[in-house]
C-alpha positions in Angstrom: -26.7 2.5 15.1 -24.0 -0.5 14.7 -21.3 0.3 13.1 -20.4 -2.7 10.9 -17.2 -1.0 9.3 -15.7 -0.9 12.8 -16.4 -4.5 14.0 -14.9 -5.6 10.5 -11.9 -3.6 11.4 -11.4 -5.2 15.3 -11.8 -8.3 13.7 -9.2 -7.8 11.3 -7.0 -6.4 14.4 -7.6 -9.6 16.5 -6.4 -11.8 13.5 -3.5 -9.5 12.9 -2.4 -9.9 16.7 -3.3 -13.2 17.0 -0.7 -14.1 13.8 -3.2 -16.7 12.2 -6.5 -17.0 10.8 -9.1 -19.7 11.8 -11.4 -21.2 9.6 -14.1 -24.2 9.3 -13.4 -27.0 6.4 -15.1 -30.0 6.0 -16.3 -29.7 9.7 -12.8 -29.1 10.9 -11.0 -26.2 12.1 -7.9 -25.1 10.6 -5.5 -22.2 11.2 -3.7 -20.3 8.6 -0.3 -18.7 9.8 0.5 -15.5 8.9 4.4 -15.2 7.8 6.9 -12.4 8.1 10.1 -12.1 5.8 12.4 -14.1 8.6 9.4 -17.1 8.1 9.5 -16.9 4.3 13.0 -17.0 4.3 13.4 -20.8 4.9 11.2 -21.2 2.1 13.0 -18.9 -0.8 16.5 -20.8 -1.2 13.8 -23.1 -3.1 13.1 -21.2 -5.8 16.5 -21.6 -7.5 16.4 -25.2 -7.4 12.7 -24.7 -9.2 13.8 -23.2 -11.5 17.0 -25.2 -12.6 14.6 -27.8 -12.7 12.6 -26.0 -14.9 15.3 -24.6 -17.3 16.9 -28.1 -17.4 13.5 -29.6 -18.6 13.3 -27.4 -21.5 10.7 -24.3 -20.1 11.7 -21.2 -21.4 12.5 -18.4 -19.8 9.9 -15.4 -19.5 12.0 -13.4 -21.9 12.2 -16.1 -24.4 8.3 -17.0 -23.9 7.3 -13.4 -24.6 9.8 -13.1 -27.8 7.9 -16.3 -29.2 4.6 -14.7 -28.4 5.6 -11.4 -30.6 6.9 -14.0 -33.3 3.7 -15.9 -33.7 1.9 -12.7 -33.4 -0.4 -13.7 -30.4 1.5 -10.7 -28.8 3.2 -7.7 -30.6 5.9 -5.4 -29.9 3.5 -2.3 -29.9 1.5 -3.5 -27.3 5.0 -4.5 -25.2 6.1 -0.7 -26.1 2.6 0.7 -24.8 2.7 -1.2 -21.3 6.3 0.4 -21.0 5.3 3.6 -22.1 2.5 3.4 -19.6 4.8 2.3 -16.5 7.0 5.2 -17.5 4.3 7.6 -17.7 3.2 6.3 -14.3 7.0 6.6 -12.6 6.5 10.1 -14.0 3.0 11.0 -12.6 4.1 9.6 -9.3 7.0 11.3 -8.9 5.4 14.6 -9.9 2.5 13.9 -7.4 5.3 13.8 -4.6 6.1 17.6 -5.4 2.4 18.9 -5.4 0.7 20.8 -2.7 -2.6 22.6 -3.9 -5.2 20.5 -3.3 -7.0 20.5 -6.3 -3.9 19.4 -8.1 -3.0 16.8 -5.4 -6.8 15.2 -6.0 -6.3 15.6 -9.7 -3.3 13.9 -9.9 -4.0 10.9 -7.7 -7.1 10.1 -10.1 -4.8 9.9 -12.9 -2.5 7.8 -11.4 -5.3 5.5 -9.8 -6.6 5.2 -13.5 -3.2 4.6 -15.0 -2.8 1.8 -12.5 -6.3 0.4 -13.9 -4.7 0.2 -17.3 -1.7 -1.3 -16.6 -3.2 -3.8 -14.6 -5.4 -4.9 -17.4 -2.1 -4.7 -20.4 -0.7 -7.2 -17.8 -3.9 -9.1 -17.2 -4.2 -9.8 -21.0 -0.4 -10.4 -21.4 -0.4 -13.0 -18.7 -3.1 -15.0 -20.1 -1.2 -15.5 -23.2 2.1 -16.2 -21.7 1.1 -19.5 -20.0 3.7 -21.5 -17.9 7.9 -20.2 -18.1 10.6 -21.2 -15.9 10.4 -18.6 -13.5 6.7 -18.5 -13.1 7.1 -22.7 -12.8 9.3 -21.6 -9.9 7.2 -19.2 -8.2 4.2 -21.5 -8.2 6.1 -24.4 -6.8 7.3 -22.1 -4.0 4.0 -21.0 -3.4 2.6 -24.6 -3.5 5.0 -25.1 -0.4 4.3 -21.8 1.5 0.6 -22.2 1.2 0.9 -26.1 2.3 3.3 -24.7 5.0 0.8 -22.4 6.4 -1.8 -24.9 7.2 -2.1 -25.8 11.3 -4.5 -28.0 13.4 -4.2 -26.2 16.5 -4.4 -22.3 16.9 -0.7 -22.6 18.8 0.6 -23.4 15.5 2.4 -26.8 16.6 1.0 -29.5 14.5 1.2 -28.9 10.9 -1.9 -30.0 9.2 0.5 -31.7 6.2 3.5 -33.5 6.9 6.5 -33.6 4.7 5.4 -36.5 2.8 1.6 -35.7 2.0 2.9 -32.3 0.2 4.8 -34.3 -2.1 2.1 -36.5 -2.6 -1.5 -34.4 -2.5 -3.8 -34.2 -5.2 -3.8 -31.5 -7.6 -7.4 -31.1 -7.2 -7.6 -31.1 -3.2 -4.6 -28.7 -3.4 -6.6 -26.2 -5.4 -9.1 -26.2 -2.6 -6.6 -25.6 0.0 -5.2 -22.3 -2.5 -9.2 -21.0 -2.5 -9.2 -21.7 1.1 -5.9 -20.1 1.9 -6.6 -16.9 -0.5 -9.8 -16.2 0.9 -8.8 -16.3 4.2 -6.2 -14.1 3.8 -8.0 -11.5 0.9 -8.8 -8.9 3.4 -5.4 -8.3 4.9 -4.8 -6.0 2.0 -3.0 -3.1 1.9 -5.9 -1.2 2.0 -7.6 -2.8 4.9 -4.4 -2.5 6.5 -3.9 1.3 6.5 -7.7 1.9 7.2 -7.2 -0.2 10.4 -4.0 1.6 11.6 -6.1 4.9 11.0 -8.8 3.8 13.7 -9.5 5.5 16.8 -8.7 2.3 18.9 -5.8 1.4 17.2 -4.1 4.7 17.6 -5.1 4.8 21.4 -3.3 1.5 21.5 -0.3 2.9 19.5 -0.1 5.7 22.2 -0.7 3.4 24.9 2.5 1.3 23.6 4.4 4.3 23.3 4.7 3.6 19.9 7.2 0.5 20.6 6.7 -2.5 18.7 7.9 -4.9 21.3 5.6 -3.7 24.0 2.2 -3.4 21.4 3.3 -7.6 20.1 5.6 -9.1 22.9 8.2 -10.1 20.6 11.4 -8.8 18.4 10.9 -6.9 15.3 12.2 -9.9 12.9 9.6 -12.2 14.5 6.3 -10.0 13.5 4.2 -11.3 10.6 4.2 -9.2 7.5 0.7 -7.7 8.6 1.9 -7.0 12.3 4.7 -4.9 10.6 2.5 -2.8 8.4 0.2 -2.4 10.7 2.4 -1.3 13.6 4.3 1.2 10.7 1.6 2.8 9.4 -0.1 3.1 13.1 3.2 5.2 14.0 3.0 7.0 10.8 -0.3 8.3 11.4 -0.2 9.1 14.9 2.5 11.2 13.6 0.8 13.1 11.3 -2.4 13.4 13.1 -0.1 15.1 16.0 1.0 17.8 14.1 -0.4 21.2 14.4 -1.8 21.4 10.8 -3.4 18.3 11.4 -6.3 20.1 13.4 -7.6 21.9 10.7 -8.2 18.8 8.5 -11.8 18.2 7.6 -12.9 14.4 9.2 -13.1 13.0 5.7 -9.4 13.5 5.3 -8.4 12.4 8.8 -10.6 9.1 8.0 -8.7 8.5 4.6 -5.3 6.6 4.7 -4.9 7.6 0.7 -5.9 11.3 1.8 -4.4 11.7 4.6 -0.7 10.5 2.9 -1.5 13.2 -0.4 -2.1 15.9 2.8 1.1 14.9 4.5 2.8 15.1 1.2 1.2 18.3 0.2 2.4 20.3 3.5 5.8 18.7 3.4 6.0 19.9 -0.6 4.7 23.5 0.6 7.3 24.2 3.2 10.1 22.9 1.2 9.1 25.5 -1.5 8.1 28.2 1.2 10.2 28.1 4.0 9.3 31.5 5.1 5.7 30.7 5.3 5.1 30.7 8.9 1.6 29.7 8.3 1.0 32.8 6.1 2.8 32.1 3.0 0.1 30.6 0.5 -1.5 33.8 0.4 1.6 34.6 -2.5 1.2 31.3 -4.1 -0.3 31.5 -7.6 -3.2 29.8 -8.2 -4.0 29.0 -4.4 -7.4 29.0 -3.3 -9.1 29.8 0.0 -9.3 26.3 0.1 -6.2 25.4 -0.3 -5.0 27.4 2.5 -7.2 25.5 4.7 -5.8 22.3 3.3 -2.5 23.2 4.4 -3.3 24.8 7.7 -2.0 28.2 6.8 -4.1 31.3 8.0 -5.2 33.8 5.6 -4.4 37.2 7.4 -4.6 39.2 4.6 -6.8 40.0 1.1 -4.2 41.1 -1.5 -6.9 42.2 -3.8 -7.9 44.6 -1.1 -4.6 45.5 -0.1 -4.0 46.1 -4.0 -7.0 48.6 -4.1 -5.4 50.3 -1.0 -2.1 50.4 -2.8 -3.7 52.1 -6.0 -4.4 48.8 -7.7 -0.7 47.3 -7.8 1.7 46.2 -5.4 5.4 46.1 -5.9 7.8 43.9 -5.0 8.8 45.6 -1.8 5.2 45.2 -0.4 5.2 41.3 -1.2 8.3 41.2 0.4 7.1 43.4 3.3 4.0 40.7 3.5 6.2 37.4 3.2 7.5 38.5 6.3 4.0 39.1 8.7 
């Protein structure tokens, strides 16, 4: 059977390595350059020029615009407090999540975190729609305008820009929005979830191994010239390679090995367990309150002692000395 998912990942891999995406528009080939932090740096200083222009023309700041919305009762202090509460709660949950290691607790925590992120995103979307334009947003929009137009090229070697400087100042807004749609449709597949999936794929892991986990061998260019997608792909590839090579990973189920989020959660759980149980030597989970056999397998531990059976042999009760001896086995 043809593996469509793998084909999509390999196509994504090709575009990331190329450093650009190709598309057809009005029967013409267009190439969209993938930028990295170094490339983007050339545009960033213009943000402050645009910001000053916005404030000089009378546009309110983000803070002033929010205050105006509240004063006019289009938004409320209660809604703002609710948003802050949820963000604070998310921060707390993520800190707690980083210290969990029992599988059922890790999975429940991840589910709660993901739901809270959805709630926060909805509130922020509602507020954004009411906020309209303000100075910081104007400056950011102008910066994105320059960024997007400078990403279009006529040739695959990215030598000839599609728009020259004069055209960038004169382009019609409706036409510009068409290019925004083209640009966003072209790069939406490069979201971090897909990059993580790709970095965990078997063919990418093999490539990381063959390149000896060296970014220069992999892309044949220095780190500072890597695109954001190249940098992210290689970093996650190395990270997952390290995880999968650990002895504990050999006992992982296939579903966890193929799911980036689950694999990262497993790794954090394993680290947390080792920190809190430094003398476990693969057996310490037997003595953790609430641990199940599934938890033991999840963390690659060996269950060699049945505490219930041992307790029966000791008359029904294990004392502190019994447990101390067991922890050293």
